[in-house]
N, C-alpha and C positions, 0 to 999 in steps of 0.2 A: 074715514078721512074727515078732518075738520077744515072747513073752508072759511076764508075771511068773508064776513057779511058785506053785502053791497054797500050799505050805508057807511061801513068802516072805510072801504076803498075810496068811495067818492068823497068822503070827508077829508081824506089825505090829499086827494087831487085838488079839491077846492082850496085847501091851505097852501098847496104847492103853487096854484095859480096866483095867489096873492103875492107870494115871494117872486114869482116870475114877473108880475106886473111891476113890483118895486125895482126889478133888474132890467126892465124895459125889453123883455124877451117876447118875440112873436110866437115862439114855441120851444119845446125842449125834447131831446131824444135821450132815451135811457137804454144803453147797451148792457150795462153791468147788471148781472142777474139778481144780485141782492136788492138793488134799488127797484128794478122793475117788478120784482116779487112783492116788495113793500107797497108799490103803487098799483099792482094789478091782481095780486093773489096767486100767481102761477110762476113757476120757475122753468117752464118749458122753453125750448130754444126760441127766443123771441127778441123783438125790439119794440119798445113802447114809445109812442109819440104823443105828447100832450101839447096841443095848440092853446094859444092864449084865449081864443074865443070860440072854440068848438069842442065836440066830443073827442075824448082820447081814442087813439087807434092802437091796437095791439097787433103788430105784424108777427106772425108765427111761422117759423121754418119747419119745425116739427115739435111736438105732435099736436096738431090743431084741435083734435077732438078732446084731448085731455085739457088743453088750455081753456076750451069753452066750458068744460065741467068745473074747472077750478077757479076761473076768473069771472067776476060779475061785469067786466067791461063789455059794453054792448057792441062796439065795433071791433070785431076780431077778424083779421084778414090773413088768409093763408098765402104765403109767398115762397118761392124757390130761391130767389136772389134778392139781395138788398136793393138792387137797381129798380125793382118793381114799386118801391115806396113812393117814387116821384109821381105816380099816377093817382095817389090818394092824398096828397098834401097841396096846399096853396103856396104861391111864391112868398118868401119871407126874407127879411133883411138881417135879423139878429136872432141867432139860434143857440140854445143851450146844448152842450155836449159834455159828457163826463170825461173831461180831459185828464183827470188824475189817474184813470185806470184804463182808458182805451188805448190800444197800441197806435203808435204814430202812423204806421202804414195804413191802418183803418181810417185814421183821420184824413189822410190824403185821398183815399178811395171815396170817403163820404163827401168830401168837397167836390170831387169830380161829378158825383151824382146830383148833389143839391145845387151846385153852382156857386157864384160869387156871393157869399154871405159872411157876416161876422160870427165867428164861433166863440162862445163864452163858456167857461167851465161852470156847469150847473150842479156839480156834486156838492158844493157847500149848501145848496138849497135842501137837498134830501137829508144831508147830515143834520141840518138845523131842524127839519121836520121831525126826525127820528129821536131828537133829544128828549122829547116829552112822550111818555107812553100812555096809550089809551087803556080803558078798562079791558078791552079785548086782548091787548098785548100783555097786560098784567096777569090775566088768567093763564096765559101760556108760560110766562116766566115763573109764575107761582107753581105751575105743574112741573117745570124743569127743576125747581128748588125742592119740590116734594120727592122727586126721583132721587135727587142728589142726597137728600137726608137719608133715604133708605140705603143708598150706596155706602155712605160713611158709617152707618150703623152696622153694615155688613162686614166692614173691615176687620173688627176684632174676631170675627168667626173664622176668618181665612188667613190672617196674618200669622206667619210662623218664622222662627229663626231659620236661616239658611236658604229661604226662598229668594229669588232674585227680584229686583225692583220691577223689571218688566213682566215677570211672572205674576206678581201681584196686580200689576196694571191690567194684564190680560184677563185675569179672573174678575176684576172689578168691571171691566168694560163689557164682558159677556153678561154679567149680572145686570148692568145698567141698560144694555140693549134689550134685554127681556122685559124691562119696565117701560120701554119707549124711547130711550136715548138714541138719537140718530147717529151718534158716533163722530160726526164732522162738526168742528167748531170753525166758523167762518171768520176771517179777519181780512181787512182791507190792506193788502200789502202786495208788493211785487215778488219778494223773495223769502217770505216767511209763511209757513203753514202751521196753523194752530192744531193742537193735538190734545187728547184727553188725559193721557197718563203721565202727568208731571209728578213723579214719585221719587223723592230724594232722601237717601238715608245716610247718616253720618257725613263723611267727608264729601260725598258727591253733592251735598247741599251747598258747598262753598265753591263749586266749579262754575266759572263764568263761561258763557258761550255766545252764539250769534244773537240770541233773542234779547230784546230790550227789557230785561228784567233783572232784579238784584242777583239772581242765581239762575244758571241755565241747566245744570246737570250734565252728566257725561254723555247720555244718549247711547245709541246702539252702534254707531259707526261715524267715520268722517262725513258720510253722506247724510246722516241725520244725527247731528251732534248735540241734541238737547233732550231733556226729559229722562225718563226711566232708563236704566242700563242693565247690564248683566251682572252688576255688583250684587253680592249676597247680603241680605239684611242681617245685621248682628244684634245681639242683646245690648241693652244699656246705651243706645245711641238714638239721636233724634231722627224721627221719620216724618218728613213733611209731605203731605198729600194735598195736591191742588188739582182736583178732578172736576173739570167742567162738564156740564150737561146741556144738551140741546134737544128741545122738544118742539116739534112743528116749526122749526127754524129759529126758535127763541132760546136764548142761553141763560144759564145761571152760573155764577163763578163763586168758588168757596175754597178755603184752605183750612185744614185742621192738623193738629199735631198728634202723633202716636209714638209709643216706644214699647219695646219688649223688655220686661224686667223692671227697668227704672229709667227715668229721664235725668240726664246730668243737670246739675243745678245751673250751670251756665245757660242752658237752653230754656229751662223752666222759668228762670228769672227774666230772660230775654223775651220770652213769650208773654209774660205778664206786662212787661213794658209795651209790647206791641198792642195788647188789648187796651191799655190805658190811652195810648195815642189814638187808636181807632175810635174810641167813644168820645174823647175830648174834642177831636176834630169834627165829628158829627154834630156835637153840641154847638161848636162854633159856626158850622155851616148854616145852622138854623138862625143864627144871628145876622146873616147876610154878608159875611166876609167873602171877598173874591177868591177865585181858585188859587191864584199864586200866593195870596195871603194865608190861605189855609195850609198850603204846602210849606211855607216858611214857618208857620206856627207849629207844624208837626216836627220840623227839624229842631226847633227850640226845645220842645218837650223831650225829644230824644237826647239832646245835649245835656239837659238838666238831669235826666235820669242816668246819665253816664254811658249812653250808647251811641253817641255821635259818630264814632269811628266805624260803627257796624250797621247803622240804620240805612236801609235801602241799598245795601251793598257796601263794599270797602273800596277805598281809592286804589286805582283810578276808574273803578267800574261802577260807581254809584249811579243810580237812575234818577231822573228828575220828575218823576210822577209818583203819586201816592194812590190815586184812584182813577179808574177809567169807566166811561159809560158802557153799558152792555144792553144788547137786544138781539137783533139778527146778525150783528157782528160783535166780535170780542172787544173791539176798541172803538166805541162810539163816543159822541159828546154826551155829557160833559166830562172833563178831566179835572182832577185836582193835581195841578202840575205847575212847575216853575214858570212856564211860558204862556199860561192861559189866564186871561184877565176878565172873568165874568163871574157872576153869582151862580150858585147852584139852585136853579129855579124849581118851583113847584111842578111835580109830575116827573122829575128826573129819576132815572134808575141807573145806578152805578155800583161798581165793585171797588171797595176800599181795602187795601192790602198792605199794611205796614209789615215789613220783614226785617229781621236782623241776620247778617251773614258774618260768620266768624272764620277768618282765613284758615284753610286747611283743617277745619274742625266740623263745620256744618252750618245749618241755618235753622231758623224758627220764625214763625209768624202766623198771622190770622188773616182771613179774607172773608168778607160777607158781601152779598148783593143787597143793596139798600134802595128803598123807595122814599122819596121826599114828597109829602103831601100835606097841605093845610097846616104848615108850620110845625110839622112833626116828621120824624123819620121812622120807618119800619124796617126791621131786619127780615128780609124774605127768606134767607137761608138760616133757618132757626135750629140748626143742629147744635147739640151740646158743645159748648165751647171749652170744656175742660180738656186737659191733656189726657188722652186715653192710654192707659197702661195695660198691656196684654200679658 
């Protein structure tokens, strides 16, 4: 097991306290396991409390012995009921709570325990903290990317005509897990579960579904209508593989194109247009353009290259983002999107994914996880970007 160092955890808490001070919070509670994992180093069943002027307290329902091994937090308290926390905290007036993810019934119950306090959504604080990745986090993301590279290099060894999309996905997932892939991609959402096997061949690459992406895929059933399906993979059709990897909680995202026999010119040309957009936008990001300006710039390039009708989906299903931050969740800050108005700062890690979708024919595109540092960008997912023909 690889545990987060004490100095890493307390550095995050110190930065959190500065944001809490700016928001005039007396303290903040973190129920959402992704965020208390980020701030404590453990994902055991727990509740983290960070006061403005005292040591943080990790209240653990189960399993406290594991929590103590995994977390460097000094005050770890075993509880059976959330009602017990009142014995360990001071009276407060303004408290942070993760109101974007906590169920309403739990908010009511929490107010009954704490009393008459002002509740403020503190999720924007952790989202802001996580926008910049530390060297420790980059080590884990780089390891995820290294596993991902091995998975993509494994594809030509197992890809065969006549196998189903989900069959290929299962083979790749088994291989990835043997290398350390955790299998679960976390995403901050009420009704969307992220998954590893986004494998779309031929026409399924043009199918739109519930996910906020240019293409959704057919999926396996109405109960899971996204991603790889039971469709058999054919010769001479585009095969888009978007296979995310998670290592010790940290993710890398990547898309590459494959074909058996040959790639139709429509898709090989579209793919090269995606690569051009990808790198020209990254160059502009270094010049300090705001997120929405980068998004609009990418659309102008697509229009100029003749792909405006297919870029990031087709009407009325076009998406309004080109890139998303990535770390312990699949969609973190920063975004390159129509509604986001900030620069891509030093230390950011994000996945940029220009895609073309051709109605009833298929899709193509590229995706890389990128790190911005000291006025330069580095592609962390350094797998061969050529279309691989099997």
